[in-house]
Every structure is written in C-alpha cells, then in structure tokens.
N, C-alpha and C positions, 0 to 999 in steps of 0.2 A: 722414536726417539728425541726426537730433538722438542718438539712441545714438552714432553712427561718430565725431560731435565730440567725447564721451564719454570714447571710448575712448582717441580720442586725444589728451586731456589725460590722462587716466591714463596713458598711455606718456611724455608728455615731465614728468611728476609724479616717475613714476618716475626717468625716465634723469636729476633733479636728484640725487631720492637717495643714487644710485652715483655721483654728479659728490661730491658732500656727504660721503660716505661715503668715499670714495678723500681727500680734502681733508685731513679730519683723521685718517686716518690715516699720511697726509705729512707733515704738520705735527706727530706726535707720534711721529715718528719709529718708528712698529708695523710699517709694512709693511716699511724698511727692515730692522728688525730680519729680520721673519718672514725675508723672501726669506734673508736670511746662515743662519737658523737651519734653509733646507730646502737648501743648501749643506753641511750636516757628515753625513747619511745618503750620500749621492754619491761623500762624499771617505773615508768610511768607506770604504766597499763595496770602492775603488779601492785604498785604501793597504794594504785585508787581503788583495786579490788579491793585490796586486805583493808582498808579504813572501811567501807563499806560494808563489808562483813563483820566487822570488831562492832562498827555501828548502831546496825540491825541482824537481828542471832537470825531470822530472815530473809536474810541474802548467804546464801552460795556461793562460796568460787567455782569456777565454773573456763574448764581448760575451753570449751568454745568460743566462749565470752570473751578471754585474755586475747584468745588468736582472734576472734572477730575487731576485735579495739587496735588492737595492735595493727593490721591491717590499715586500718580507717587511718590511723593518724598519720603511721608508715609512707606512705599511695596520697594520699589527699594533702597534706602540708609538708610533713620533714621530710623522708626524701627527694621530691623531687628538688627540695633543695638543697641538700648535702649532694647529688651526685650532679647538679650544674658546676656547685661551685667546683667541686673536683673536676669535670671534665674543662671544663673554662679556664679552669688555671691550668690544666694538664697541654691544651689550644694554643693559652693568650703568650706563653711561656715563648713558647718555641721563634712568638716575633719578638716581644721586647728582650729575650737574650741573643736574640738573634744568629740562635741556633739553625736555620733553618738553613743555609748556604752552607754547610760544614754537615751537615748529614746529608745533603747530595750531593757531595764529593765522593760522597759512598754510594755505590748504583743500585739508588734505591730509588722506585718511579712512586710517583706524587701520590698514586691511587693506594698500592700500596701503603705508605705510609699512613694515609688518614685511615684506610680500613684497620691498621695494629690499633688506633686511638680509639675507632668505634668498638672492636674488639675488644681492645681495655680494660672501656666500661663498660663492656656489657657483662667482665670478669669478677669486676667492682662489685656489677651490682647485685650480681645473684649472691657475692658474698656474705655483702651486708645484711642479705634476706636472710642467708643461712644464719648469720652471727644472730639477729632479731629473734628468727626462730626455735636456738634453740636454747637463749637464753630466758625465753618464756617457759620453756618447756624444765630447765634446770632448775629455775624459781620457782615455778607451781609444786613439782618433785620436791624441795626443800621443803615448802610449807605445806606438802601430805606431809610430810611426820606433825605437825601439829597440830593443826585443823583439816577437818574435812577435804576433800576437791570431787568436786564431781567429773567425770568422762576423760579422769587421767586415767588413757588406756594408751599402749603401741597401734593399733589401728587410728587413735585420732591424731597422735604425734604425726604418723605418716600423711595423717589426708590432709593436714596445715603445713606440712612439710613441702606437698607437691603446690597445693595452694598459695604458697609465700612464694618459691620459685616461679611459678605462674607470673603472678604478681609482677614478682624479677623482669619477667622476659617482655613484657606488656609495660613496665614505666620505660624501661629503654627502648622500646616502640614509640615512646614517647614526648623522649630527651632529644629526638634529632632537631626537631627545629632550633634547641636554644644551640646546638653545633654549628649550624651554619648561621648562628647570628654571631656566636664567637668567632667564625671565622671574618663573617662579615664587617667586625667593627674591629679586630684587633686585639680587641680585651675582653674584659670580663663583666663590665658594667655592664652593658646593653644586654645579657642574657640574665645575667643578676634581677634584671626589672622586669623583666620578660617576665620571669620565672616566682616573681614577688606577685605581681598579677598573677601571673593566672593560678598558686594556691590562693589565694584571695578569694576567686572567683569557683575555685573547688569549694571553699567552706561553704559558699553562700549557693553552690546547688548542691549542694551534698542532700539534700532532702530533695528536690525538686524532682518533675515526674521527667522533664526534658536533659536530665543530669545526664541521658546518653548517649545525646548526642554532641556533650562536647566529649572529646576524646581523653581529656586528663581524670577526671571525675570518670565514663567510661570503662577507664580502665580498672577502677578498683571495683566497680559491681560483676563486669567479669572476671575477677581474680575471687571473689567472694562467692561469687553465683547465684544471686538474686538480683534478679531484676523484678520480680514485681513490683506492678507501682507506676511504673518507666512506659513509656510512651512511645521509647523508639525502641526498634526491636531487637535481642542479640548482634543478628545478624549485621545489621547494620553499623552498630556499634567495632564490631569483629570491622568492616568494610573500613571504615572511616579513620580507624588508630592506624591500618595496614597502610591508607591510602598516605597518612599525612606520615607516617614514617618515609615510603620509600621518596614520597617528596623533602620529603627534609635531606637523607640520605646522596638520592640527584643534587640535590641544589648543592648542598658541601662540596661535595666529588667536582662538578665543574664549577664551584669557584675558588676552591683547591687548586685548582687546574689553573684556571686563569692567572692565579696570583704570581706575579715574580717575587722570587726569591732575592733578598736586597743580603 
C-alpha cells in the first residue's frame, strides 16, 4: 500500500512539473514561437510543389510527395534544431535563473524532475509533428479545390499521421545526448553547436549508403520506411538509436544527480 501511495505521489509530482513547464513556456512566448516555426516547413514544401506544378503542367501535386518532403526537411534539418533550442532553454534557465534551489524545497526528487523535462520534450515533439501533418493536410485540401491533387484520401492521411508521430518518437530518442550536453555545460551554447554539426552531417549523409549507421539520419529512413540502397540493416539502425537514447538518458540522470544545487 505504501509503495502504491509513493507511486501515485510521483505521478502527481510529474503532472505538476508538466503543468509548470507549460506555464513557463507560455509566459515566455517560447511555445508560441516554436509552433509558428513548425509551420515554416509544411508551407515551404507546399509552395515548392505548387510552383513546380504551375511551371510544368506534367507535374502534379501528390499528398505522398508532400509528406515525404515534409518529413525529410523536418527530421534531417529543422526539427532537431528547434527541439534542441527549446529543451536547452528549458533546462539551462533552471541554472541561470537559480530556480533549482527553490524547486527542490518542495519534495520533488531530481530523478522525477528530470523525467518531467524529458516527458515534456516528448509531448512538445509529438505536438510539433502533429501540427506539421495537419498543416500539410489542410493546405492540400484547400489546393484540391482549384487544381487536381493525387492520393488525397483518408487512409493516406492516416497513414502519414502514423509516420509523422513515429518520426516524432525517433526524434525524441535522438535528442537525449543534447540534453546531457545541456546539463553538463549548464547552458545552451554547447548543445546548439553540437546539433548544428549533426544537422550538417545529416544533409551530407542524406543520400549516402552508410546513413543508416548515423542515428540522426537513420531515424528519418526508419520513419519513411525506405532502406533500399542502405548498407545498414533496419534492425541495426534501431539498435543504434535505442542504445544512444538509453546512454543519453542514463548519463543525464547521473550527471543531474551529481550536480550540487547552488
């Protein structure tokens, strides 16, 4: 009975931490800016497809191609950068503002506190992917009122919703090393430099047969389900991402527990 009560208390603390993170982001306008940022990629992909359609009458707008391009730009370049900025700000501000010593006056363990940060990041990631999916669908539906759009069906839309959410889960898994860097450096400069380098390598390896061994590129190929031309089996890519995710979480927890709150 005591164990159940302790678990219920930890769940309650976790929910309270999620609410606090939401309020802090809402107050700082960071969440609003992040959501606006996610609208850029779907809009860019749609405008690119529309321009190609008007330039050449032989080219048609396809829902599949829109979502494929959207996933590529989101997972290889844009989303990792935005998510790293958000989580680095969420964690580093606890150090810079000196709020940790006030938070731990309340009976919240360091482990629960960090899990709250990780869970909030996962929710934000899935929210961004859902908004991107919804924007592409709305733009495509609006466009279909004026020009033909192929593959615009409910099963196709649901199929890509699953892919987008799956991609969001993989993005969360590949973010854990940057969370550790943020905790280690107690700032957001180091993780931003690291994610910039990672994103540049993503672009370089996007058409490489060894991209499956690079976890950030592999997450994109796993999301779209295309591993032809890759020398790395899908199972190996999943194992690499899973191991990196677990190592990142473990290192973050150990480092955060070790840090003294000043």
